[in-house]
C-alpha positions as CSV (number, residue, x, y, z in Angstrom):
1,X,127.7,108.5,111.1
2,X,127.5,109.1,114.4
3,X,130.3,107.4,116.7
4,X,128.4,107.3,119.9
5,X,125.2,105.8,117.9
6,X,124.7,102.1,118.6
7,X,123.1,101.6,115.0
8,X,125.7,103.7,113.5
9,X,128.4,101.3,115.1
10,X,126.6,98.3,114.0
11,X,126.5,99.2,110.6
12,X,130.1,100.2,110.4
13,X,130.8,97.3,111.9
14,X,129.0,95.7,108.8
15,X,130.7,97.7,106.6
16,X,134.3,97.3,107.6
17,X,133.7,93.6,108.2
18,X,131.4,92.5,105.4
19,X,127.9,91.7,106.1
20,X,128.8,87.9,105.7
21,X,130.5,88.2,108.9
22,X,127.4,89.2,110.9
23,X,124.9,86.3,111.1
24,X,121.8,88.5,111.9
25,X,122.2,90.4,108.6
26,X,119.1,89.9,106.5
27,X,119.7,92.3,103.8
28,X,120.6,95.6,102.3
29,X,117.3,97.3,101.1
30,X,117.0,100.8,99.3
31,X,117.1,102.9,102.6
32,X,117.9,100.3,105.1
33,X,119.9,97.6,106.4
34,X,117.7,94.8,107.8
35,X,119.1,92.4,110.7
36,X,117.5,90.0,113.0
37,X,117.2,91.3,116.3
38,X,119.9,90.5,119.1
39,X,117.0,88.4,120.8
40,X,114.6,86.3,119.2
41,X,112.0,85.9,121.6
42,X,109.6,86.4,118.8
43,X,111.0,84.6,116.1
44,X,111.7,86.5,113.1
45,X,112.0,89.7,115.1
46,X,113.6,91.9,112.7
47,X,115.4,95.5,112.9
48,X,115.7,97.7,110.1
49,X,118.4,100.6,110.5
50,X,118.4,103.6,108.3
51,X,121.6,103.5,106.5
52,X,122.6,107.0,107.5
53,X,122.5,108.9,110.9
54,X,119.1,110.6,111.4
55,X,117.5,110.9,114.8
56,X,113.8,111.7,113.8
57,X,111.5,110.2,111.4
58,X,110.2,113.9,110.7
59,X,113.7,115.2,109.5
60,X,113.4,113.0,106.2
61,X,111.6,114.3,103.1
62,X,108.1,112.3,102.5
63,X,109.4,110.4,99.7
64,X,112.5,109.0,101.9
65,X,110.0,108.2,104.8
66,X,107.8,106.2,102.0
67,X,111.0,104.6,100.9
68,X,111.6,103.2,104.1
69,X,108.1,102.2,104.8
70,X,108.8,100.0,101.5
71,X,111.4,98.4,103.0
72,X,109.5,97.8,106.3
73,X,106.8,96.2,104.3
74,X,108.9,94.2,102.0
75,X,110.8,92.4,105.3
76,X,107.3,92.1,106.9
77,X,105.9,90.3,103.8
78,X,109.0,88.1,103.6
79,X,108.7,87.2,107.5
80,X,104.9,86.6,107.2
81,X,105.9,84.1,104.1
82,X,108.6,82.2,106.0
83,X,107.1,82.2,109.4
84,X,103.1,82.5,109.2
85,X,102.5,84.6,112.2
86,X,99.0,85.6,113.4
87,X,100.1,89.5,113.2
88,X,103.1,91.8,112.6
89,X,103.9,94.5,114.9
90,X,105.4,97.8,113.4
91,X,107.3,100.0,115.7
92,X,109.6,103.4,115.2
93,X,110.8,104.2,118.4
94,X,113.7,106.2,119.3
95,X,113.8,106.1,123.4
96,X,116.9,103.8,123.7
97,X,118.6,104.6,120.2
98,X,117.9,107.8,118.6
99,X,118.6,106.7,115.0
100,X,115.7,106.2,112.9
101,X,114.9,102.2,112.4
102,X,111.8,100.1,112.5
103,X,111.1,96.8,114.3
104,X,109.0,94.3,112.6
105,X,108.2,91.9,115.2
106,X,105.8,88.8,114.7
107,X,103.3,87.5,117.0
108,X,102.0,84.4,117.3
109,X,99.4,82.5,119.0
110,X,99.5,81.6,122.7
111,X,101.6,79.7,124.0
112,X,104.2,80.5,121.8
113,X,103.6,84.2,122.2
114,X,103.1,84.7,126.2
115,X,100.3,87.4,125.5
116,X,99.6,88.2,121.8
117,X,97.4,91.3,122.7
118,X,100.1,93.0,124.8
119,X,102.9,95.2,123.1
120,X,106.4,93.2,123.7
121,X,107.7,96.0,125.4
122,X,105.6,95.2,128.6
123,X,107.4,91.7,129.1
124,X,110.5,91.6,131.4
125,X,113.8,91.4,130.4
126,X,114.2,87.7,131.2
127,X,111.9,87.1,128.1
128,X,113.1,90.0,125.9
129,X,116.8,89.3,126.6
130,X,116.9,85.8,125.6
131,X,119.8,85.6,123.7
132,X,119.4,83.9,120.1
133,X,121.0,80.6,119.0
134,X,123.8,81.4,116.3
135,X,123.0,78.5,113.7
136,X,119.2,79.3,114.2
137,X,119.8,83.1,113.5
138,X,121.7,82.3,110.5
139,X,119.3,79.8,109.0
140,X,116.5,82.1,109.7
141,X,118.3,85.4,108.0
142,X,119.0,83.2,105.0
143,X,115.1,82.3,104.8
144,X,114.1,85.7,105.3
145,X,116.4,86.9,102.6
146,X,115.7,84.3,100.2
147,X,111.9,85.7,100.5
148,X,112.6,88.9,99.8
149,X,113.9,88.0,96.3
């Protein structure tokens, strides 16, 4: 773990306090921990954090990369079954958080989704940093978790 990494800090916090203390927790999977994104402007937006600190996907063996994508696909299927979005966007970035992680972002029809054909990153902070209701997050995480079983 890297003490300066936001993802490692979040993983450590869940480890020390228990996942039950984190309403955003969805599931522990083979290679990743799935959590709902802090902001739910796109309901069901889930982030999968690699359990150990690795900054570049290419540093992992192909077998681990495949296992991670298996986790991603499982979460996407669960999100689709629970929320029925029109599309799912899959993104593994690293520009802001240098820790291997995947975004599983459900996309909906307009007007729910302001512009379903554009990547979410083009929307302003006022849209992307909308927060989330604790009660809704807890219930949604439970629904997605149940769909993973």
